[in-house]
C-alpha positions in Angstrom: -24.1 -32.1 -1.2 -24.4 -28.4 -0.5 -25.3 -26.3 -3.6 -22.8 -23.6 -4.5 -24.0 -20.3 -5.6 -25.0 -20.4 -9.3 -22.6 -17.7 -10.3 -19.3 -16.5 -8.9 -19.5 -13.2 -7.1 -18.5 -10.1 -8.8 -15.7 -8.1 -7.2 -15.2 -4.4 -7.0 -13.0 -1.9 -5.0 -14.2 -0.6 -1.7 -16.1 2.7 -1.8 -16.3 5.0 1.2 -20.1 4.6 1.2 -19.7 0.9 1.9 -18.2 1.4 5.4 -21.5 1.2 7.4 -22.7 -1.9 5.4 -19.3 -3.6 5.8 -19.3 -2.8 9.6 -22.8 -4.4 9.9 -21.7 -7.4 7.8 -18.6 -7.9 10.0 -20.7 -7.8 13.2 -23.2 -10.3 11.9 -20.5 -12.6 10.5 -18.6 -12.7 13.8 -21.8 -13.2 15.8 -23.0 -16.1 13.7 -19.9 -17.8 12.4 -17.5 -17.4 15.3 -19.9 -18.5 18.1 -18.4 -22.0 18.3 -14.9 -20.6 18.8 -15.4 -17.4 20.9 -17.7 -16.7 23.8 -20.2 -13.8 23.8 -17.8 -11.3 25.5 -15.0 -12.1 23.1 -17.3 -11.7 20.1 -18.6 -8.4 21.5 -15.0 -7.2 22.0 -14.0 -8.3 18.5 -16.9 -6.4 16.9 -16.4 -3.3 19.0 -13.5 -2.5 16.7 -16.0 -1.3 14.1 -18.2 0.8 16.4 -16.4 3.9 15.1 -17.5 3.5 11.5 -15.5 6.5 10.4 -12.3 5.0 11.7 -13.3 1.6 10.3 -13.9 3.2 6.9 -10.6 5.0 7.0 -8.9 1.6 7.8 -10.6 0.0 4.8 -9.7 2.9 2.6 -6.0 2.8 3.7 -5.7 -0.8 2.7 -6.4 -2.6 -0.6 -10.0 -3.6 0.1 -12.3 -5.4 -2.3 -16.0 -6.1 -2.0 -17.9 -9.1 -3.3 -21.4 -8.8 -4.7 -23.8 -11.7 -5.0 -27.0 -10.9 -7.0 -26.2 -7.2 -6.8 -25.9 -7.1 -3.0 -22.7 -6.9 -0.8 -21.8 -10.4 0.2 -18.4 -10.0 1.7 -15.1 -8.1 1.7 -11.4 -8.7 2.1 -8.4 -6.4 2.6 -4.7 -6.5 2.0 -2.5 -4.5 4.4 1.0 -3.2 3.2 1.0 -5.8 0.4 2.0 -8.4 2.9 -0.8 -9.2 5.2 -4.3 -10.5 4.7 -6.0 -8.2 7.2 -9.7 -8.9 6.9 -11.9 -11.5 5.2 -15.6 -11.5 6.1 -18.6 -13.0 4.3 -22.2 -12.5 5.1 -23.2 -15.3 7.5 -26.2 -16.4 5.4 -23.9 -16.8 2.3 -21.1 -18.6 4.1 -19.6 -21.7 2.3 -20.8 -20.7 -1.1 -17.4 -19.7 -2.7 -17.5 -16.0 -1.8 -14.6 -16.2 0.7 -12.6 -18.3 -1.8 -13.2 -15.7 -4.6 -12.1 -12.9 -2.3 -9.0 -14.8 -1.1 -8.1 -15.7 -4.7 -8.3 -12.0 -5.6 -6.2 -10.8 -2.6 -3.6 -13.5 -3.3 -3.4 -12.5 -7.0 -3.2 -8.8 -6.2 -0.5 -9.4 -3.6 1.6 -11.5 -6.0 1.2 -8.9 -8.7 2.6 -6.3 -6.3 5.7 -8.4 -5.7 4.6 -10.1 -2.4 6.4 -13.5 -2.1 4.9 -14.6 1.2 1.4 -13.6 2.4 0.7 -13.5 6.2 -2.6 -13.8 8.0 -3.5 -13.8 11.7 -6.4 -16.2 11.3 -9.2 -16.4 13.9 -9.9 -19.9 15.3 -13.0 -19.8 13.1 -11.0 -19.1 9.9 -7.9 -21.2 10.6 -9.2 -24.3 8.7 -10.3 -22.1 5.7 -6.7 -20.7 5.3 -5.1 -24.1 6.0 -7.2 -25.6 3.1 -5.8 -22.8 0.9 -2.2 -23.8 1.6 -1.4 -21.4 4.5 0.9 -22.9 7.1 0.6 -22.2 10.9 3.6 -20.4 12.2 2.7 -19.5 15.8 -0.3 -19.2 18.2 -1.2 -15.7 19.5 -3.4 -14.2 22.1 -4.7 -10.7 21.3 -6.3 -8.4 23.8 -9.3 -6.4 22.5 -11.4 -4.3 24.9 -10.3 -6.4 27.9 -10.9 -9.8 26.3 -8.3 -12.2 25.1 -8.8 -13.8 21.7 -6.8 -16.6 20.2 -5.4 -16.4 16.6 -2.9 -18.2 14.6 -0.3 -16.5 12.4 -0.2 -18.4 9.1 1.8 -17.9 5.9 1.5 -18.8 2.3 4.2 -18.7 -0.4 2.7 -17.0 -3.5 3.5 -18.0 -7.0 5.2 -15.2 -9.0 2.8 -13.7 -11.6 3.2 -15.1 -15.1 5.5 -12.9 -17.2 3.6 -10.8 -19.7 4.5 -11.5 -23.3 5.5 -8.5 -25.5 3.1 -7.8 -28.3 
């Protein structure tokens, strides 16, 4: 039985100073965790999207982005685009399968529901498809996306979110 991390990660909002660290985390995560699903050229194309760290930081700042910390260090991040789409979810490869991705996904789903989102969408990579399926996302269609001359497969998936519990008046 694999040990889970002793404590749940703490979550905080994205800060502009995080951009370079999150870009490096994304690169390492894709390189290590997506190697079974995408070849070297595909992974290189995928990670090239963060080569312009200023643009990547602006993208993160323009979305609702949360950062997970484990033992005081950045362990992962996730972002919600337009209150309707799970845009990114990445965990440090050496901390994968320890509940960090689940904590981030729980937070994004709760935030989206609190903002009135009824159905959350995600274009899941082949490496993340099973993770999202286990969380109740249903495959809608298969996609191929061109990035820097490489074609990558993804699956559009959706999940119906529970309405937030009504607050009681005091």
